[in-house]
C-alpha positions in Angstrom: 83.0 -108.2 -56.6 85.1 -106.0 -57.7 88.7 -105.3 -56.2 89.2 -102.7 -53.5 91.8 -100.5 -56.0 88.8 -101.0 -58.2 85.9 -99.7 -55.9 88.4 -97.1 -54.7 88.7 -96.1 -58.7 84.2 -95.9 -58.3 84.7 -93.4 -55.5 87.2 -91.5 -57.3 84.9 -89.5 -59.8 85.4 -86.0 -57.7 89.5 -86.8 -56.9 91.4 -88.7 -54.7 89.1 -90.1 -52.0 90.0 -89.5 -48.5 91.2 -91.8 -45.8 88.2 -92.3 -44.1 86.6 -93.8 -47.5 89.5 -96.0 -48.0 88.9 -98.0 -44.8 85.5 -97.8 -45.5 85.7 -99.3 -48.3 88.1 -102.0 -46.9 85.2 -102.8 -44.0 83.1 -103.5 -46.9 84.8 -106.0 -48.8 86.0 -107.7 -45.2 82.3 -107.9 -44.3 81.5 -109.5 -47.7 84.2 -111.7 -47.6 83.6 -112.8 -44.1 79.8 -113.7 -45.3 81.2 -115.2 -48.5 79.5 -113.3 -50.7 80.9 -113.0 -53.8 78.1 -112.3 -56.1 76.3 -109.3 -54.4 73.7 -109.1 -57.3 72.5 -111.9 -56.1 71.8 -110.2 -52.4 69.3 -107.3 -53.4 67.1 -107.2 -50.1 69.0 -109.8 -48.8 71.1 -108.5 -47.1 71.5 -105.6 -44.4 74.0 -103.2 -43.4 74.2 -101.6 -39.8 76.3 -98.3 -40.1 77.4 -96.8 -36.5 78.3 -93.3 -38.2 77.2 -91.0 -40.8 81.2 -90.1 -42.1 81.7 -92.1 -45.1 81.1 -95.8 -44.2 77.4 -95.1 -45.7 78.2 -94.3 -49.0 81.0 -97.1 -48.9 78.6 -99.2 -47.9 76.1 -98.1 -51.1 78.7 -98.5 -53.4 79.9 -102.0 -52.7 76.5 -104.0 -51.3 74.2 -102.0 -52.9 72.3 -101.2 -49.4 70.3 -98.6 -49.4 68.0 -96.5 -47.0 65.5 -96.4 -49.2 65.0 -99.8 -49.8 65.5 -100.3 -46.3 69.2 -102.3 -46.5 71.1 -99.8 -44.9 70.4 -99.1 -41.2 72.0 -96.3 -39.4 73.0 -96.5 -35.6 74.9 -93.0 -34.7 76.9 -94.0 -32.3 79.9 -92.0 -33.8 82.0 -95.4 -34.5 84.0 -96.6 -37.2 81.9 -100.0 -37.2 79.4 -101.8 -39.6 77.4 -105.0 -39.4 76.6 -106.8 -42.1 73.6 -108.9 -42.4 73.0 -112.0 -44.5 69.2 -112.5 -44.1 69.5 -115.6 -46.3 71.7 -117.8 -43.8 71.3 -115.5 -40.9 75.1 -115.1 -41.0 76.3 -111.5 -39.4 79.4 -109.9 -38.3 80.5 -106.6 -36.9 83.6 -105.0 -37.9 85.2 -102.7 -36.2 88.3 -100.1 -37.5 91.0 -100.5 -34.9 91.6 -97.5 -32.8 95.9 -97.3 -32.8 95.4 -97.8 -36.8 96.2 -94.1 -37.0 99.0 -93.7 -34.3 101.2 -96.8 -36.4 99.9 -95.2 -39.9 101.9 -92.1 -38.9 104.8 -93.8 -37.7 105.2 -96.2 -40.6 104.3 -93.2 -43.3 106.1 -90.5 -41.8 107.4 -88.8 -44.6 104.2 -88.1 -46.1 101.4 -85.3 -44.6 98.8 -86.8 -42.5 95.8 -87.8 -44.8 98.2 -89.4 -47.2 100.3 -91.6 -44.8 96.5 -92.6 -43.7 95.9 -93.1 -47.2 98.6 -95.7 -47.5 98.4 -96.8 -44.6 94.7 -98.3 -45.5 95.7 -99.4 -48.6 98.9 -101.5 -47.3 97.8 -102.9 -43.7 96.6 -106.1 -43.7 93.2 -106.4 -41.9 93.8 -107.5 -38.9 95.8 -104.2 -38.6 93.0 -102.5 -39.3 90.3 -104.1 -38.4 88.3 -106.4 -35.3 85.8 -108.3 -36.1 83.5 -111.1 -34.7 80.0 -112.8 -35.7 77.2 -111.4 -33.8 73.7 -112.2 -33.4 71.5 -108.7 -35.6 69.0 -108.4 -33.7 66.4 -106.9 -35.6 62.7 -106.4 -35.2 60.2 -107.7 -38.3 59.4 -104.2 -38.8 63.0 -103.4 -39.8 63.9 -106.0 -42.2 62.8 -105.2 -45.7 59.6 -105.9 -47.2 57.9 -105.4 -44.2 54.4 -104.3 -44.2 52.2 -102.9 -41.6 49.4 -100.7 -41.0 49.9 -97.0 -40.7 48.8 -94.9 -37.9 47.7 -91.7 -37.7 49.6 -89.2 -35.5 45.9 -87.8 -32.8 48.3 -84.8 -32.0 50.0 -83.6 -35.6 47.7 -85.9 -37.9 50.4 -86.9 -39.5 50.9 -90.8 -40.7 53.5 -93.0 -38.5 55.1 -96.2 -40.6 56.7 -99.2 -39.3 55.5 -99.3 -35.9 57.5 -96.1 -35.0 54.6 -94.6 -32.9 54.4 -94.2 -28.9 51.8 -94.3 -26.5 51.6 -91.1 -24.5 49.1 -90.6 -21.3 47.1 -92.8 -23.6 47.7 -91.1 -27.0 49.1 -93.0 -30.0 52.0 -90.2 -31.4 54.6 -89.7 -33.4 57.9 -89.2 -32.4 58.1 -85.0 -33.0 54.7 -84.5 -30.8 56.0 -87.1 -28.2 58.9 -84.5 -27.5 62.0 -86.4 -29.8 61.4 -83.8 -32.5 64.5 -82.4 -33.9 62.7 -79.4 -35.4 61.2 -76.4 -34.4 58.1 -74.5 -36.5 59.3 -71.3 -37.8 57.0 -68.8 -36.3 58.9 -65.6 -37.6 
């Protein structure tokens, strides 16, 4: 594994990283330390990360762990929290790491001569893990279809006729429907 500074350098291809990416990098490095993972190349599809925000955190997780949506090792539960859970599929061990809410005010007090963004960046680099995060071992609940490598039968939505994988179908009035046809669509047809 690289150092926090080396990961920050990798994340800095388009200028200085924002405070959130620094905090997210620190969170991921801590997660790997808690799982006692040094060689991430040995964990291809054996490590799952569940992020609880769609902000900086997923980018840091991909940079550090290699977990991605495309290989089903990165999961998003958009709960608006700066938190992530890291699950080692080989050992079954998992930890959830969450940013402490009292960090920002303390950062601004500690680095009060700096502008807000710079004060946060400096604090996220300088503060020890216990000051930045809370963590605990957890039992992660992943269904078989959420584990990398799952191969399941695809079903057709009886309304739109699109395929549905990974057991994401729902039954409504005896019909097998995709979630969009069941009323969960995030889009509407443009009929202009």
